C-alpha positions in Angstrom: -5.2 28.3 -33.9 -2.3 26.0 -34.8 -1.4 22.8 -33.0 1.9 20.9 -33.2 2.3 17.5 -31.4 5.7 16.2 -30.4 6.5 12.7 -28.9 8.4 12.9 -25.7 7.9 9.2 -24.9 5.3 6.5 -25.9 2.9 7.9 -23.3 4.0 11.5 -23.1 3.2 14.2 -25.7 4.1 17.9 -26.0 1.4 20.1 -27.5 2.4 23.5 -28.8 -0.8 25.4 -29.2 -0.5 28.8 -31.0 -3.4 31.3 -30.9 -3.3 34.3 -33.2 -3.6 37.8 -32.0 -7.3 38.1 -32.7 -8.1 35.0 -30.6 -6.0 36.3 -27.7 -7.7 39.7 -28.0 -11.2 38.1 -27.9 -10.3 36.3 -24.7 -9.0 39.6 -23.2 -12.2 41.4 -24.1 -14.3 38.6 -22.5 -12.3 38.8 -19.3 -12.7 42.5 -19.0 -16.4 42.2 -19.5 -16.7 39.5 -16.9 -14.6 41.3 -14.3 -16.5 44.6 -14.8 -19.8 42.8 -14.0 -18.3 41.5 -10.7 -16.7 44.7 -9.4 -18.1 48.0 -8.2 -16.9 51.3 -9.7 -18.4 54.5 -8.3 -20.7 56.3 -10.8 -21.3 53.2 -13.0 -23.8 50.4 -12.9 -22.2 46.8 -12.8 -20.9 46.0 -16.3 -21.2 49.5 -17.6 -17.8 51.0 -16.5 -15.3 51.8 -19.3 -12.6 49.2 -19.9 -9.8 51.6 -19.1 -11.3 52.3 -15.6 -11.7 48.6 -14.9 -8.1 48.0 -16.0 -6.8 50.9 -13.9 -8.3 49.6 -10.7 -8.2 45.8 -11.3 -5.3 45.3 -13.6 -3.8 42.4 -11.6 -7.1 40.5 -11.4 -7.8 41.1 -15.1 -4.3 40.0 -16.1 -4.4 36.8 -13.9 -7.8 35.8 -15.2 -6.8 36.6 -18.8 -3.8 34.3 -18.7 -5.8 31.5 -17.1 -8.4 31.9 -19.9 -5.9 31.8 -22.7 -4.1 28.8 -21.2 -7.5 27.1 -20.6 -8.6 27.7 -24.2 -5.3 26.4 -25.5 -5.7 23.3 -23.5 -9.3 22.6 -24.4 -8.9 23.3 -28.1 -5.6 21.5 -28.3 -7.0 18.3 -26.7 -10.1 18.5 -28.8 -8.3 18.9 -32.0 -5.5 16.4 -31.3 -8.0 13.8 -29.9 -5.5 12.7 -27.3 -6.8 10.6 -24.4 -5.1 12.7 -21.6 -4.8 11.2 -18.1 -2.5 13.8 -16.6 -1.1 17.3 -17.4 2.6 17.2 -16.4 3.7 20.7 -17.3 2.4 24.0 -18.8 4.7 26.6 -20.3 2.5 29.6 -21.1 5.3 31.7 -22.6 4.5 35.4 -23.2 0.7 36.1 -23.1 -0.2 39.7 -23.9 -3.5 41.2 -25.3 -2.0 42.4 -28.6 0.2 39.4 -29.4 -0.2 35.9 -30.6 0.4 33.3 -27.9 2.2 30.0 -28.0 1.5 27.7 -25.1 3.4 24.4 -24.6 1.4 21.8 -22.7 3.0 18.4 -21.8 0.6 15.6 -21.1 0.6 11.9 -20.3 -1.8 9.9 -22.4 -3.6 6.6 -21.8 -1.5 3.9 -23.4 -3.1 1.8 -26.2 -3.1 -1.9 -25.7 -5.3 -4.9 -26.6 -7.0 -7.0 -23.9 -6.4 -10.7 -23.9 -9.2 -13.3 -23.8 -11.0 -12.6 -20.5 -12.7 -16.0 -20.1 -10.9 -19.1 -18.9 -8.0 -17.6 -17.1 -6.6 -20.5 -15.1 -6.6 -20.1 -11.3 -5.6 -22.8 -8.8 -7.5 -23.4 -5.5 -6.7 -25.7 -2.7 -9.2 -28.0 -0.8 -11.0 -26.1 1.9 -12.0 -29.1 4.1 -9.6 -29.2 7.0 -7.7 -32.4 7.8 -7.7 -34.0 11.2 -4.1 -33.0 11.7 -5.0 -29.4 11.0 -7.8 -29.5 13.5 -5.5 -31.1 16.1 -2.9 -28.4 15.5 -5.7 -25.8 15.9 -6.6 -27.3 19.3 -2.9 -27.3 20.3 -2.6 -23.6 19.3 -5.6 -22.7 21.5 -4.1 -24.6 24.4 -0.8 -22.9 23.8 -2.4 -19.5 24.1 -3.5 -20.4 27.7 -0.4 -22.4 28.7 1.2 -22.0 32.1 4.9 -21.8 32.6 6.4 -23.7 35.5 10.0 -23.8 36.8 11.9 -26.9 35.4 14.7 -28.4 37.3 16.3 -30.0 34.2 18.2 -29.0 31.1 16.3 -26.8 28.6 14.3 -28.5 25.9 12.5 -27.3 22.8 9.5 -25.2 23.7 10.9 -24.2 27.1 11.5 -20.5 28.0 15.0 -19.6 29.3 15.6 -16.6 31.5 19.1 -15.4 30.8 21.5 -12.5 30.6 24.0 -11.9 27.8 26.8 -9.6 26.7 28.1 -9.6 23.1 31.5 -8.9 21.5 32.8 -8.8 18.0 36.5 -9.4 17.6 36.9 -8.5 21.2 35.1 -5.2 21.0 31.9 -4.8 23.0 28.8 -4.7 20.8 27.5 -2.0 23.1 30.3 0.2 21.9 29.6 -0.6 18.2 25.8 0.1 18.5 25.4 2.2 21.6 21.9 3.2 20.6 20.9 -0.5 20.4 21.6 -1.8 23.9 19.3 -4.8 23.3 22.0 -6.3 20.9 24.9 -5.5 23.2 24.2 -6.3 26.8 21.0 -7.3 28.6 20.9 -8.2 32.3 17.7 -10.2 32.0 15.4 -11.5 29.3 13.4 -14.5 28.2 14.2 -16.6 25.1 12.2 -19.6 23.7 14.2 -22.7 23.0 14.1 -23.6 19.3 11.0 -21.5 18.8 9.3 -21.0 15.4 9.6 -17.2 15.8 13.2 -16.0 16.0 14.1 -13.6 18.8 16.1 -10.4 18.5 19.4 -12.1 18.4 19.2 -14.4 15.4 20.0 -18.1 16.2 20.3 -17.5 20.0 17.2 -19.6 20.9 18.4 -22.5 18.7 21.6 -22.9 20.9 19.9 -23.0 24.3 18.8 -26.7 24.4 20.7 -28.7 26.9 21.7 -25.8 29.1 20.7 -25.8 32.8 20.0 -23.1 35.3 23.4 -21.6 36.4 25.2 -22.6 33.2 27.5 -20.1 31.5 28.4 -20.5 27.9 29.8 -18.5 25.0 27.5 -18.7 21.9 28.5 -17.8 18.4 26.0 -15.7 16.4 26.2 -15.0 12.7 24.4 -11.8 11.6 23.2 -12.0 8.0 24.5 -9.6 5.4 21.1 -7.9 5.2 20.4 -7.8 9.0 18.0 -4.8 9.5 17.8 -4.7 13.3 21.3 -3.1 13.7 22.9 -2.6 10.2 26.3 -2.0 11.8 26.3 -5.7 12.8 25.3 -7.0 9.4 27.6 -9.7 8.0 29.6 -10.0 11.3 30.3 -12.8 13.7 29.6 -12.2 17.4 30.3 -14.0 20.6 27.6 -13.8 23.3 28.5 -14.7 26.9 25.3 -16.2 28.2 24.3 -16.8 31.8 21.3 -19.1 32.3 19.2 -17.8 35.2 16.1 -19.9 35.1 14.2 -22.5 32.9 10.4 -22.7 32.6 8.5 -25.4 30.8 5.2 -24.8 29.1 2.3 -26.7 30.6 -0.8 -26.9 28.4 -4.2 -26.7 30.0 -6.3 -29.9 30.2 -9.1 -30.4 27.7 -11.8 -30.2 30.4 -15.1 -28.4 31.0 -13.4 -25.1 32.1 -11.3 -25.0 28.9 -14.3 -25.8 26.7 -16.4 -23.1 28.4 -13.6 -20.6 27.8 -13.8 -21.3 24.1 -17.6 -21.1 24.1 -18.2 -24.8 23.4 -19.7 -27.7 25.4 -17.2 -30.4 24.7 -14.4 -31.7 22.5 -16.7 -32.4 19.6 -17.9 -28.8 19.7 -14.4 -27.5 19.9 -13.4 -29.6 16.9 -16.4 -28.3 15.0 -15.6 -24.7 15.8 -12.0 -25.1 14.6 -13.1 -26.9 11.5 -15.5 -24.1 10.6 -12.8 -21.5 11.3 -10.2 -23.3 9.2 -12.6 -23.8 6.3 -13.7 -20.1 6.3 -10.0 -19.1 6.4 -9.2 -21.4 3.4 -12.2 -20.1 1.5 -11.0 -16.5 2.0 -7.5 -17.5 1.0 -8.8 -19.2 -2.2 -10.8 -16.1 -3.0 -7.9 -13.8 -2.5 -5.6 -16.2 -4.4 -7.9 -16.2 -7.4 -7.8 -12.5 -7.7 -4.0 -12.4 -7.2 -3.5 -15.1 -9.9 -5.8 -13.2 -12.4 -3.9 -10.0 -11.8 -0.6 -11.8 -12.3 -1.9 -13.3 -15.5 -3.1 -10.0 -16.9 0.2 -8.3 -16.2 2.0 -11.2 -17.9 -0.2 -11.2 -21.0 -0.5 -7.4 -21.6 2.6 -5.4 -22.3 2.5 -1.6 -22.6 4.5 1.5 -21.4 3.1 2.9 -18.2 2.7 6.7 -17.9 5.5 8.1 -15.8 3.3 10.6 -13.9 1.1 7.8 -12.7 4.1 5.8 -11.5 5.5 8.9 -9.7 2.1 9.5 -7.9 1.8 5.8 -6.9 5.4 5.6 -5.8 4.7 8.4 -3.3 1.7 6.4 -2.0 3.6 3.2 -1.7 6.5 4.9 0.2 4.1 6.7 2.5 2.4 3.4 3.3 5.7 1.7 3.9 7.0 4.4 6.2 3.7 4.5 8.2 3.8 0.7 8.6 7.4 0.6 9.6 7.2 3.5 12.0 4.6 1.4 13.9 7.3 -1.3 14.0 9.9 1.1 15.3 11.8 2.0 12.2 13.8 5.2 12.8 14.2 8.0 10.2 18.0 7.3 10.3 17.4 3.7 9.2 15.0 4.8 6.4 17.5 7.3 5.2 20.3 4.7 5.1 18.2 2.3 2.9 16.4 5.1 1.0 17.7 4.2 -2.4 16.7 0.6 -2.2 13.3 1.4 -0.7 12.5 4.0 -3.4 13.6 1.5 -6.1 11.3 -1.2 -4.6 8.5 1.3 -4.3 8.8 2.3 -8.0 8.5 -1.4 -9.1 5.5 -1.9 -6.9 4.0 1.3 -8.2 4.5 0.4 -11.8 2.8 -3.0 -11.3 -0.2 -1.3 -9.5 -0.7 1.3 -12.1 -0.5 -1.2 -14.9 -3.1 -3.4 -13.2 -5.4 -0.4 -12.7 -5.1 0.6 -16.4 -6.0 -2.9 -17.5 -8.9 -3.2 -15.1 -10.2 0.2 -16.1 -10.2 -0.9 -19.8 -12.0 -4.1 -18.8 -14.6 -2.1 -16.9 -15.1 0.1 -20.0 -15.3 -2.8 -22.4 -17.8 -4.7 -20.2 -19.8 -1.6 -19.5 -19.4 -1.9 -15.7 -20.6 1.0 -13.6 -20.8 2.1 -9.9 -24.3 2.6 -8.6 -25.8 3.8 -5.3 -26.0 0.3 -3.9 -22.2 -0.1 -4.4 -21.5 3.1 -2.5 -23.9 2.0 0.3 -22.1 -1.4 0.6 -18.7 0.5 0.8 -20.0 2.8 3.5 -21.4 0.0 5.5 -18.2 -2.0 5.3 -16.1 1.1 6.2 -18.5 1.9 9.1 -18.0 -1.6 10.5 -14.3 -1.5 10.1 -13.6 1.9 11.5 -16.5 2.4 13.9 -17.5 5.6 12.1 -21.1 6.4 11.7 -22.3 6.0 8.0 -23.7 9.6 7.9 -20.3 11.0 8.8 -18.7 8.9 6.1 -21.3 10.2 3.6 -20.5 13.8 4.6 -16.8 13.2 4.3 -17.2 11.7 0.8 -19.5 14.5 -0.3 -17.0 17.2 0.7 -14.0 15.4 -0.8 -14.5 14.8 -4.6 -11.1 13.4 -5.0 -11.7 10.7 -2.4 -15.1 9.9 -3.8 -13.6 9.5 -7.2 -10.9 7.1 -5.7 -13.7 5.1 -4.0 -15.7 4.8 -7.2 -12.6 3.7 -9.1 -11.7 1.1 -6.4 -15.2 -0.3 -6.6 -15.0 -0.4 -10.4 -11.7 -2.3 -10.2 -13.3 -4.8 -7.8 -16.2 -5.4 -10.1 -13.8 -6.0 -13.0 -11.9 -8.5 -11.0 -15.0 -10.2 -9.7 -16.2 -10.6 -13.3 -12.9 -12.3 -14.3 -13.1 -14.6 -11.3 -16.5 -15.7 -12.4 -15.2 -16.5 -15.8 -11.9 -18.2 -14.6 -11.0 -21.8 -15.2 -10.6 -23.3 -11.7 -7.9 -25.9 -11.2 -7.9 -27.9 -8.0 -4.5 -28.1 -6.5 -2.9 -30.1 -3.6 -4.0 -29.2 -0.1 -1.9 -26.7 1.9 0.4 -28.1 4.5 0.2 -25.2 7.1 -2.2 -25.3 10.0 -3.7 -22.9 12.5 -6.8 -21.2 13.6 
């Protein structure tokens, strides 16, 4: 056997493994013997039929098995001899494999990149105070009241926080938007809809709600709307200026419920102090979770910044498919059409590749850390995973166990994910925690 290694890229190697005629013939003989033991030929006990009879009746099976055996031997011996740390076979060119000839098999593989780990202790991570401020608690109470607000007709001009019932029809340079985007009527002409005045969440027509303050029921007004250059809702409107003829039909003001016994009971507390305590605990738990997630995110960012190495292309390609699939599934739930995806396909694929490269790089680093620190996945880790999955999906644990048992690839992915989590948890425990300024956002 002879092995030649050629560099295709820093993480991709091409192995040309040559087997002499005697090695090939030995594999052929072994295959015939194995096949003869498995087949039945009249007049002969299993394994005793002459080779020529076995070949005559089972030529295709013998030939297929023979080629697989030769390629398998070339791969095993080639990897063993070359001592390459292979993570993926990307291509196999078996050439001409015949019983009486030498064979030359070209195997292209991606290998695990070599890199040095940085110091794992003392990676700086910033956390924010978890104790809620009085203003945050008050905002939390207001948010709860807002969820149960009543909306009453208002005989006055619209104010911030009001909801305006209106109709509108849009044009661009005199052309009806309904003609420009006939499949998107919501952007062209609507006989009746509600819009919040100066709301935090922008409606379908960008900037429309911000121009409704001061209008009264019965008012008619032309409003100018500027669609951004990257407007996704209707790409044909992106970067254009539209005029919307608005007819105000009704104004309703939001009336918050009183902080009384009924409201407290609805929120499962006895009084205002109990409600404040509940919100304080919820806010604190949320901040603690955000700090925990933030530590892990900062550590990953630090590792990626400190460790530089080429990432195997085959792993990037695999992960890119995963990222794209997740993106498509998520956006299909949000109403993204196949036409919209196709239009932005190049940008989406490019973004997916960047995300995939970052993910793969992180996984390779964490795998190296797990190996260095001798981390392992035990039965208790799998049990914890199964319990968490059962709680999240409502699936019985025994069913999850059966699914994992029957799907080795999924089981391997679960074990790998647990191992990555353990590596990250280890780094979090060794991190240098820096206490930053409190966050300014609020909510429950």
